[in-house]
N, C-alpha and C positions, 0 to 999 in steps of 0.2 A: 041213397042217391042213385040217380040214373047212370047206368054204365057209359052211355054216350057222353053225358056231361063230364063224368070222371075222366074219360079218355081225352076229351077236349081240354080240360083243365091241366091234365098231365102234359099234353102237347104244348100248350101255351107256356107252361113252366119250363119245359125243356128248351123251347125257343128263346125264352128270356135268359135262361142260364147260359145257353150257347152264345147269345149276344153279349152278355156280361163277361164271359170268359174271353171272347175275342177282344173286347174293349180293354180288359185288363192286360191281355197279352201284348196288345199294341202299345199300351202305356209303358209296360216294362221294357219292350224293345226300344221305344224312344228314349227312355231313361238310360239304357245301356249305351245306345248310340251317342247320346249327349255326353256320357262319361268318357267314351273313347275320343270324341272330338275335343273335350277339355284336356285329356291327357296328351293328345297330339299337339295342341296349342301350347301347353306348358313345356313340353319337350323342345318345341321350336323356339320358344323364348329362352330356355336355358341354353340351347346351342348358339343362339344369337348372342347371348350375354357372354358365353365362353369365347366366341369368336372375337368379340370386342375386347375382352380381357387379354386375349392372346396377341393382339396387334400392339406392338410397342408404341408408345407415345412419341410424337415427332421431337419433343423437347428432350427425351431421354436418349435418343440416338443422334441428335444433331448438336455436337459440341462446337462451339465457336471460340475463337481466341479470347473474346471478351469473357465468356463463361468459364474458360479454363484459367484465365488469369485474374479472376475476381478477387483474389486475396491481396492484390497490390503488387505482385511480381510482374515483370514484363511478360506479355503473353507468350512470346517465343520460348523463353527459358522455362517457365512453369509448364507449358504444354509439353515440351520435350521430356522434362523430368517425370511428369505424370505418365506419359505414354511408355517410356522406357523403364520406369521403375527406379530411376536414379534420383537422388535428391537434387532439387533445383539449386542453381548456382546463385 
């Protein structure tokens, strides 16, 4: 084989290898960046869910006389008994 043709074929192969290497490197970098973005999104969702779980529900902190006296006792007597820990009269 002619040495000039061999050198040209080697140069073409090196250029193709270099292009394939760069393409592979970019694809790997994109996959890693996508993984980081997915992790950040998942952590943000978990933090949002934890924040929602940490906020007490309005029905749990808002006791009305009707909800305290739901067992048939007058609201004032049962509410005082529940709050003070004494038995209702």
